[in-house]
C-alpha positions in Angstrom: 20.6 69.7 37.9 23.7 70.1 35.8 25.1 66.8 37.0 22.1 64.9 35.6 22.7 66.5 32.2 26.3 65.4 32.2 25.3 61.7 32.8 23.0 61.4 29.9 23.9 59.0 27.1 24.8 60.4 23.7 21.8 60.7 21.4 21.6 58.2 18.6 19.8 58.6 15.3 16.7 56.5 14.9 17.6 53.0 13.7 21.3 53.5 14.4 22.9 50.6 16.3 26.2 50.7 18.2 28.4 47.9 17.0 31.5 47.1 19.0 34.2 45.5 16.9 37.2 44.0 18.5 40.6 43.5 17.0 40.4 39.9 18.1 37.3 39.4 15.9 39.2 40.9 12.9 42.2 38.7 13.5 40.0 35.6 13.8 38.4 36.4 10.4 41.8 37.0 8.9 43.1 33.7 10.3 40.1 31.9 8.7 40.9 33.6 5.4 44.5 32.5 5.5 43.7 28.9 6.6 41.4 28.6 3.6 44.2 30.1 1.4 46.7 27.6 2.8 44.3 24.6 2.3 43.5 25.7 -1.3 47.1 26.4 -2.1 48.0 22.9 -0.8 45.3 21.4 -3.0 46.5 23.4 -6.0 50.1 22.3 -5.5 49.0 18.7 -5.3 47.1 19.1 -8.6 50.2 20.7 -10.1 52.3 17.7 -9.0 49.8 15.1 -10.1 48.5 16.7 -13.3 51.4 18.7 -14.6 49.2 21.9 -14.8 50.3 24.7 -17.1 51.4 28.1 -15.8 48.1 29.6 -17.0 46.1 27.0 -15.0 48.1 27.7 -11.9 47.6 31.5 -12.3 43.9 31.0 -12.7 43.9 28.8 -9.6 45.7 31.5 -7.6 43.2 34.1 -8.7 40.3 31.8 -7.7 42.0 31.3 -4.3 42.2 35.1 -3.7 38.6 35.5 -4.6 37.4 32.6 -2.4 39.4 33.9 0.6 38.2 37.5 0.1 34.6 36.3 -0.3 34.9 34.2 2.9 36.3 37.2 4.9 33.6 39.5 3.6 30.9 36.9 4.4 32.2 36.3 7.9 32.6 40.0 8.7 29.2 40.8 7.4 27.7 38.2 9.7 29.6 39.6 12.7 29.0 43.3 12.0 25.3 43.3 10.9 25.5 46.8 9.5 27.5 48.3 6.6 28.3 44.7 5.5 29.7 45.7 2.1 32.1 48.2 3.8 33.4 45.6 6.3 33.8 43.1 3.5 35.9 45.5 1.6 38.0 46.2 4.8 38.6 42.5 5.3 39.6 42.0 1.6 41.9 45.0 1.8 43.5 43.8 5.0 44.0 40.4 3.4 45.7 42.0 0.4 47.8 44.2 2.7 49.1 41.2 4.6 49.9 39.5 1.2 51.9 42.5 0.1 53.7 42.8 3.5 54.6 39.1 3.3 55.8 39.5 -0.2 58.0 42.5 0.8 59.4 40.7 3.8 60.1 37.3 2.2 61.1 38.4 -1.3 62.9 41.7 -0.4 60.4 43.7 -2.5 57.4 43.3 -4.7 58.0 41.0 -7.7 54.8 41.9 -9.4 53.9 44.1 -12.4 52.0 47.2 -11.4 48.9 46.2 -13.4 48.8 42.8 -11.7 49.3 44.4 -8.3 46.2 46.6 -8.8 44.2 43.8 -10.3 44.9 41.6 -7.2 43.9 44.6 -5.0 40.6 45.0 -6.8 40.0 41.2 -6.7 40.5 41.0 -3.0 38.5 44.0 -2.0 35.7 43.4 -4.5 35.3 39.7 -3.5 35.3 40.8 0.2 32.6 43.4 -0.6 30.5 40.8 -2.4 30.9 38.4 0.5 29.7 41.1 2.9 26.7 41.9 0.7 25.7 38.2 0.5 26.0 37.6 4.2 
């Protein structure tokens, strides 16, 4: 009799679904985010070359790229996860930001950014990911 009790599945709350997330899925979403980032940065650099954009216009363009990539990651993760979409969107936006920071540290030998701009970028990436997840 005790053997049968040991084989029972764990009890789930009503309406709770088990979601299996793989690292490969997260990496695919991050890859999509960085592909969009690369394509948009390429378009921005072409506009900078052809139109002689001001530094302010380039800064605004970079912020728009961060938001677009974060939104895409949140949207895709929300579609995949099906539950707690806003949370997974925030996670993807945070992961995107973390990779940006790590890349900056590796390639520039440190963070060449003001502290306020650092936190603004963090908020932009995570918030746009959360909004993308909520919309999905």
